[in-house]
C-alpha positions as CSV (number, residue, x, y, z in Angstrom):
1,X,124.3,129.2,66.4
2,X,126.0,131.6,64.3
3,X,128.5,133.7,65.9
4,X,126.5,136.8,64.2
5,X,123.7,135.7,66.5
6,X,125.8,134.9,69.8
7,X,127.1,138.4,70.0
8,X,123.4,139.6,70.1
9,X,123.1,138.1,73.6
10,X,125.5,140.2,75.1
11,X,125.9,140.3,79.0
12,X,123.9,144.0,80.3
13,X,124.6,145.2,83.4
14,X,122.3,147.2,85.2
15,X,123.7,150.8,85.8
16,X,122.9,153.7,88.0
17,X,121.7,155.8,84.8
18,X,119.1,152.9,84.1
19,X,118.0,152.5,87.4
20,X,117.4,156.7,87.9
21,X,115.3,156.1,84.8
22,X,113.2,153.0,85.9
23,X,112.8,155.1,89.1
24,X,111.6,158.0,87.4
25,X,109.1,155.8,85.8
26,X,107.8,154.3,88.9
27,X,107.3,157.9,90.8
28,X,105.7,159.7,87.8
29,X,103.0,156.5,87.8
30,X,100.3,157.4,89.9
31,X,99.4,153.9,89.4
32,X,102.3,152.4,91.3
33,X,102.2,154.7,94.1
34,X,98.7,153.5,94.7
35,X,99.6,149.9,94.7
36,X,102.5,150.8,97.1
37,X,100.2,152.2,99.6
38,X,97.6,148.9,99.6
39,X,100.6,146.4,99.1
40,X,102.2,148.0,102.4
41,X,99.9,146.2,104.6
42,X,97.5,143.6,102.7
43,X,98.2,140.2,100.9
44,X,98.8,140.5,97.1
45,X,95.8,138.4,96.7
46,X,93.6,140.4,99.0
47,X,94.7,143.8,97.0
48,X,94.0,142.0,93.6
49,X,90.6,140.7,94.6
50,X,87.2,141.5,92.5
51,X,84.3,141.0,93.7
52,X,82.4,141.6,90.5
53,X,84.3,138.8,89.5
54,X,83.5,136.2,92.5
55,X,79.9,137.3,92.3
56,X,79.4,135.4,89.1
57,X,80.4,132.0,91.2
58,X,77.1,130.8,92.1
59,X,76.8,127.8,93.6
60,X,73.7,127.2,91.3
61,X,74.3,124.4,89.0
62,X,72.2,123.1,86.1
63,X,73.5,118.9,86.9
64,X,74.7,118.5,90.6
65,X,75.2,114.7,92.0
66,X,73.7,114.4,95.3
67,X,76.5,113.7,97.5
68,X,78.3,112.9,101.2
69,X,79.6,115.4,103.3
70,X,83.2,116.3,102.8
71,X,86.1,114.3,104.2
72,X,89.7,115.8,105.7
73,X,93.1,114.9,104.0
74,X,94.3,117.4,107.3
75,X,98.4,117.7,107.3
76,X,98.8,115.1,104.5
77,X,99.2,114.8,100.7
78,X,96.7,112.3,100.1
79,X,94.1,114.3,98.0
80,X,94.6,111.6,95.1
81,X,93.2,109.1,97.7
82,X,90.8,111.0,99.2
83,X,89.0,112.3,95.9
84,X,89.3,108.3,94.6
85,X,87.8,106.8,97.7
86,X,85.1,109.5,97.4
87,X,84.5,108.7,94.0
88,X,84.0,105.1,95.0
89,X,82.2,105.7,98.6
90,X,79.4,107.4,96.4
91,X,78.4,104.0,94.9
92,X,78.8,102.3,98.1
93,X,76.9,104.8,100.0
94,X,73.9,104.5,97.2
95,X,73.9,100.7,96.8
96,X,73.7,100.2,100.7
97,X,71.6,103.4,101.2
98,X,73.7,105.4,103.9
99,X,73.7,108.8,105.0
100,X,77.5,108.8,105.7
101,X,80.6,107.0,104.7
102,X,84.0,106.7,104.1
103,X,86.8,104.5,102.6
104,X,90.0,103.9,104.4
105,X,92.6,106.1,103.0
106,X,95.0,104.9,105.7
107,X,95.1,101.4,104.4
108,X,95.8,102.4,100.8
109,X,98.6,105.1,102.1
110,X,100.2,102.4,104.1
111,X,100.7,99.7,101.1
112,X,101.0,102.6,98.7
113,X,104.2,103.8,101.0
114,X,105.5,100.6,101.4
115,X,104.9,99.8,97.4
116,X,106.5,103.3,96.5
117,X,109.5,102.2,99.1
118,X,110.2,99.3,97.1
119,X,109.6,101.0,93.8
120,X,112.2,103.5,94.5
121,X,114.9,100.7,95.4
122,X,113.9,99.1,91.9
123,X,114.9,102.2,90.1
124,X,118.0,102.5,92.3
125,X,119.1,99.4,91.1
126,X,118.4,99.9,87.8
127,X,119.9,103.1,87.6
128,X,123.1,101.6,89.9
129,X,125.4,102.2,86.6
130,X,124.7,105.7,86.5
131,X,126.8,108.6,88.6
132,X,124.7,110.1,91.1
133,X,124.9,113.3,88.9
134,X,123.1,111.9,86.1
135,X,119.4,113.7,85.9
136,X,117.3,110.5,85.5
137,X,119.3,109.2,88.9
138,X,118.9,112.4,90.1
139,X,115.3,112.8,89.3
140,X,115.1,109.1,91.6
141,X,116.8,110.8,94.5
142,X,115.0,113.6,94.8
143,X,111.7,112.3,94.2
144,X,112.0,110.0,96.8
145,X,108.5,108.6,98.5
146,X,105.9,111.2,99.4
147,X,102.2,111.7,99.8
148,X,101.3,112.4,96.1
149,X,99.8,110.2,93.3
150,X,97.4,109.5,90.1
151,X,94.3,107.7,89.6
152,X,96.2,104.8,88.0
153,X,98.1,104.5,91.1
154,X,95.2,104.3,93.0
155,X,93.9,101.5,91.2
156,X,97.4,99.7,91.4
157,X,97.0,99.3,95.3
158,X,93.1,98.4,94.8
159,X,93.5,96.1,93.0
160,X,96.7,94.4,94.8
161,X,95.4,95.0,98.3
162,X,91.8,95.7,98.1
163,X,89.8,98.4,100.1
164,X,88.0,98.5,103.5
165,X,85.7,100.9,105.4
166,X,87.4,103.9,107.3
167,X,86.0,102.9,110.5
168,X,88.0,99.3,110.2
169,X,91.5,101.3,109.7
170,X,91.1,104.9,110.9
171,X,93.7,107.3,110.5
172,X,96.7,107.6,113.6
173,X,98.4,111.2,113.9
174,X,101.2,109.9,111.4
175,X,98.6,109.0,108.5
176,X,97.1,112.6,108.8
177,X,100.8,114.5,109.8
178,X,103.0,113.1,107.5
179,X,105.6,115.7,107.1
180,X,108.1,114.1,109.9
181,X,107.1,110.3,109.0
182,X,108.2,111.0,105.5
183,X,111.9,112.8,106.1
184,X,112.6,109.9,108.5
185,X,111.3,107.2,105.5
186,X,113.0,109.2,103.0
187,X,116.1,109.6,104.8
188,X,116.7,105.4,105.3
189,X,115.8,105.5,101.4
190,X,119.1,107.4,100.7
191,X,121.0,105.2,103.1
192,X,119.4,102.0,101.5
193,X,120.6,103.7,97.9
194,X,124.1,104.5,99.3
195,X,124.6,100.3,100.3
196,X,122.4,99.3,97.3
197,X,124.5,101.0,95.0
198,X,127.6,100.2,96.7
199,X,126.8,96.6,96.1
200,X,126.6,97.2,93.0
201,X,130.0,98.6,92.2
202,X,132.0,96.4,94.1
203,X,130.2,93.2,92.2
204,X,128.3,91.6,95.2
205,X,126.2,88.5,94.0
206,X,122.5,89.1,92.8
207,X,121.5,87.1,95.3
208,X,123.2,88.9,98.3
209,X,121.7,92.4,96.9
210,X,118.3,90.7,96.8
211,X,118.7,89.5,100.4
212,X,119.9,93.3,101.6
213,X,117.1,94.7,100.0
214,X,114.3,92.6,101.5
215,X,116.2,93.6,105.1
216,X,115.8,97.0,104.0
217,X,111.9,96.0,103.2
218,X,111.6,94.4,106.1
219,X,112.5,97.0,108.5
220,X,110.6,99.9,106.5
221,X,107.2,97.2,106.9
222,X,107.9,97.8,110.7
223,X,107.9,101.6,110.7
224,X,105.0,101.7,108.4
225,X,103.3,99.7,110.9
226,X,104.3,101.6,114.2
227,X,102.9,104.7,112.6
228,X,99.7,103.4,110.5
229,X,99.6,100.5,112.9
230,X,99.4,97.1,110.6
231,X,96.5,96.5,107.8
232,X,93.9,93.9,109.2
233,X,93.5,90.7,106.6
234,X,89.9,90.1,107.9
235,X,87.0,92.4,109.1
236,X,83.4,92.8,110.1
237,X,81.9,95.5,107.9
238,X,79.3,97.1,110.2
239,X,76.5,99.9,109.0
240,X,73.4,101.3,109.9
241,X,71.2,102.5,106.5
242,X,68.9,105.3,106.1
243,X,66.0,103.2,107.7
244,X,68.1,102.7,110.7
245,X,68.7,99.1,110.4
246,X,71.6,97.5,111.5
247,X,73.8,95.1,108.9
248,X,77.2,93.3,109.9
249,X,79.2,91.5,107.2
250,X,81.7,88.8,108.9
251,X,84.9,87.8,107.7
252,X,85.7,90.2,104.9
253,X,88.7,90.7,103.5
254,X,90.2,93.7,101.6
255,X,90.2,91.8,98.5
256,X,86.4,90.7,99.4
257,X,85.1,94.0,99.5
258,X,87.0,95.4,96.9
259,X,85.3,92.8,94.7
260,X,81.5,93.3,96.0
261,X,81.6,96.9,96.2
262,X,83.9,98.0,93.5
263,X,83.6,95.3,91.2
264,X,85.5,96.0,87.7
265,X,85.3,100.0,88.0
266,X,88.7,100.8,88.0
267,X,89.3,98.3,85.1
268,X,86.6,100.8,83.0
269,X,88.0,104.1,84.2
270,X,90.3,105.6,81.9
271,X,92.6,108.3,82.7
272,X,92.2,111.3,80.0
273,X,94.1,114.6,80.3
274,X,94.5,118.1,78.5
275,X,98.0,118.5,77.6
276,X,98.3,120.9,74.6
277,X,101.8,121.1,74.0
278,X,103.5,120.1,70.9
279,X,105.3,116.6,71.9
280,X,101.9,115.3,72.9
281,X,99.6,115.3,70.0
282,X,95.9,114.3,70.5
283,X,94.3,111.0,70.7
284,X,97.1,109.6,71.4
285,X,98.2,107.7,74.5
286,X,101.1,108.5,76.9
287,X,102.9,106.9,80.2
288,X,106.3,108.5,81.8
289,X,109.1,106.5,82.9
290,X,109.6,105.8,86.5
291,X,105.8,107.0,87.6
292,X,104.5,104.6,89.5
293,X,104.1,102.6,92.8
294,X,103.6,99.1,92.8
295,X,106.2,97.2,90.8
296,X,105.0,94.4,88.5
297,X,101.8,96.6,87.9
298,X,100.4,98.6,85.1
299,X,102.0,101.3,83.8
300,X,100.3,104.8,84.4
301,X,98.7,105.7,81.0
302,X,97.0,108.8,79.8
303,X,94.8,109.6,76.8
304,X,95.3,113.1,75.7
305,X,92.3,114.9,74.2
306,X,91.4,118.3,72.8
307,X,89.7,120.2,75.5
308,X,86.5,120.0,73.8
309,X,86.5,116.5,73.8
310,X,87.8,116.1,77.4
311,X,85.0,118.2,78.9
312,X,82.3,116.4,77.1
313,X,83.5,112.9,78.9
314,X,83.2,114.6,82.1
315,X,80.0,115.9,81.2
316,X,78.4,112.9,80.0
317,X,79.3,111.0,83.2
318,X,78.1,113.6,85.4
319,X,74.5,113.5,83.5
320,X,74.4,110.1,84.6
321,X,75.1,111.0,87.9
322,X,78.5,109.4,88.6
323,X,80.9,112.1,90.1
324,X,84.5,112.2,88.5
325,X,88.1,112.6,89.7
326,X,90.4,115.3,88.3
327,X,93.6,116.9,88.7
328,X,94.2,120.3,88.4
329,X,96.6,123.5,89.6
330,X,94.7,124.8,92.8
331,X,97.7,127.7,93.7
332,X,96.2,129.6,90.6
333,X,93.8,132.1,91.4
334,X,91.9,130.7,94.3
335,X,90.0,132.4,97.1
336,X,90.0,129.9,100.1
337,X,87.5,131.2,102.3
338,X,84.7,131.6,99.9
339,X,85.6,128.3,97.8
340,X,86.3,129.8,94.2
341,X,88.7,129.3,91.8
342,X,88.3,131.9,89.1
343,X,91.2,133.8,87.0
344,X,88.2,136.5,86.7
345,X,88.2,136.6,90.1
346,X,91.4,138.3,90.5
347,X,93.4,141.3,88.4
348,X,97.4,140.6,89.0
349,X,98.0,142.4,85.9
350,X,96.6,145.7,87.2
351,X,98.3,145.3,90.6
352,X,101.6,144.6,90.0
353,X,102.2,146.6,86.5
354,X,103.5,143.2,84.8
355,X,102.5,141.1,82.0
356,X,101.4,137.9,83.3
357,X,99.4,136.7,80.3
358,X,100.8,132.8,79.8
359,X,99.0,130.1,78.1
360,X,98.4,126.8,78.9
361,X,100.8,125.5,76.3
362,X,103.5,127.7,77.7
363,X,102.7,127.2,81.4
364,X,103.5,123.3,80.8
365,X,106.5,123.5,78.6
366,X,107.8,126.4,81.2
367,X,106.9,124.6,84.1
368,X,104.6,127.8,85.6
369,X,101.8,125.3,85.7
370,X,101.3,121.4,86.5
371,X,98.8,119.1,88.3
372,X,98.7,119.4,91.8
373,X,96.0,118.2,93.9
374,X,93.1,115.8,93.1
375,X,89.2,116.4,93.6
376,X,86.0,115.5,92.5
377,X,83.8,117.2,89.9
378,X,80.0,116.9,91.3
379,X,78.3,119.3,89.3
380,X,78.3,121.5,86.2
381,X,76.3,124.5,85.0
382,X,75.4,124.6,81.2
383,X,74.1,127.5,79.6
384,X,72.9,126.6,76.1
385,X,74.7,123.3,76.2
386,X,78.2,125.0,77.1
387,X,79.8,125.0,81.1
388,X,79.9,128.4,82.5
389,X,81.4,127.0,86.5
390,X,81.7,123.6,87.9
391,X,81.2,122.4,91.4
392,X,83.9,120.4,93.3
393,X,84.4,118.4,96.3
394,X,87.7,119.2,98.4
395,X,89.3,117.0,100.6
396,X,90.0,120.1,103.2
397,X,87.6,119.6,105.6
398,X,84.1,121.9,106.0
399,X,85.3,125.2,107.1
400,X,85.6,126.7,103.6
401,X,83.2,127.1,100.1
402,X,80.0,125.7,101.0
403,X,80.5,123.0,103.7
404,X,83.9,122.3,102.1
405,X,82.3,122.2,98.6
406,X,84.1,124.6,95.8
407,X,83.0,126.1,92.6
408,X,85.6,127.1,89.4
409,X,85.0,128.7,86.4
410,X,85.2,127.3,83.0
411,X,87.7,129.3,82.1
412,X,89.8,128.6,84.8
413,X,88.8,124.8,84.1
414,X,90.3,125.8,80.8
415,X,93.8,126.7,82.0
416,X,94.4,125.0,85.2
417,X,92.8,121.3,84.7
418,X,95.0,118.4,83.5
419,X,93.6,115.2,84.3
420,X,90.5,113.5,85.0
421,X,89.4,109.6,85.2
422,X,86.2,108.6,83.4
423,X,84.7,105.3,82.6
424,X,85.3,104.2,79.1
425,X,81.7,104.2,77.9
426,X,81.9,108.2,77.9
427,X,84.3,108.5,75.8
428,X,82.3,107.8,73.2
429,X,83.7,107.2,69.6
430,X,87.4,107.7,71.5
431,X,87.2,105.0,74.2
432,X,89.1,102.5,71.2
433,X,91.9,105.3,71.4
434,X,92.7,104.2,75.1
435,X,94.0,100.9,74.1
436,X,97.0,102.0,71.8
437,X,100.5,101.5,73.2
438,X,101.7,104.2,74.6
439,X,104.4,106.9,74.0
440,X,106.9,107.0,77.0
441,X,107.6,110.6,78.5
442,X,110.5,111.5,80.5
443,X,110.6,111.0,84.0
444,X,110.4,114.7,84.5
445,X,107.5,115.2,82.0
446,X,104.2,117.7,83.3
447,X,102.1,114.9,82.6
448,X,104.4,112.7,85.6
449,X,103.3,115.1,88.6
450,X,101.7,113.8,91.3
451,X,98.8,115.4,93.2
452,X,98.7,116.1,97.0
């Protein structure tokens, strides 16, 4: 940048004269005075609420897949596991003719936590020669181990450890209230990081470092067993079908249950994203450095598609009667009690007097928005072949929306939906694109955020 250009960006102080001018503008603006009255006693979301916009969010859909009652992740960030197991349970419940059924999210969370701890230690050792203020090291240390995840991370756990019914391995208090447990876990991981980095610095032998790491993991395994219970190695799968007939399958392993009831679904499913940023051309695949949970597992891999292609893949799967896992930013334009996500249901610009318009591209590049929550799409309303609204199965219990089911507008979908997991056959001609070698993104890329 030239000296002339730099001179333009001179420091500018807020002066009494400027404040006086802005004060006059505020006091002479009826809209701002009215907003002051409204905001003095009421939440800004309530003030900005537009009943006309909300009225358009009808729970009526031209394509609607019958699904089981919603689950409840409670005070935990396991939405990605709940959403993913909800996809699987629909297939299993349909096959076995069940009125209710859940897979054990705690079983998967246990192994994810344990594998994630090992993944953390792996990254600590891989960056041990870098200073602690290096950006990559800081990313590893600040990320630690928490509840969030992505579809490919779910697939890695199921591939390695299998899956089981929730009746066999139900939630404990810690499994459904994870904040304090995670705090203890991450404090220990910081201590482990200090020790391992110190051993590398002091030139310890590789076998000694490996022994220290294994001792650390042994303690972590014991802690997680105390929090979740130790996962069973075999179990009996008992269920009663819609005809009130009792069934029992004995001596199943989690892997055997997976093979019988999940089959090759995970290998046939592709993570697709819509990320309209300059660094991610469409029709290419991407991975994110240091994003994962299983050392030696498959890397997270996304196929970036244009918005129209992204939607059509989802719609094709819905038309075939199969629900879709997806990730979005639910912190924007949401009305929880009614179960609505819609950018036309709120007018924050009118209430605030601020310029709030931002494109999806800029929202990603400037970290205004990214994927933070995973749910399941169970329906869509098409008007002339074009979607107008989408039906969503959440995992926040059945107290809000329509017994825990929500609706989002298609315009909200355009701006705040980032990822979906669809079977390869619904990608059409673009299916072969998923086989490309992925371009590696930095660890802090927005497409590496975790749904929780």
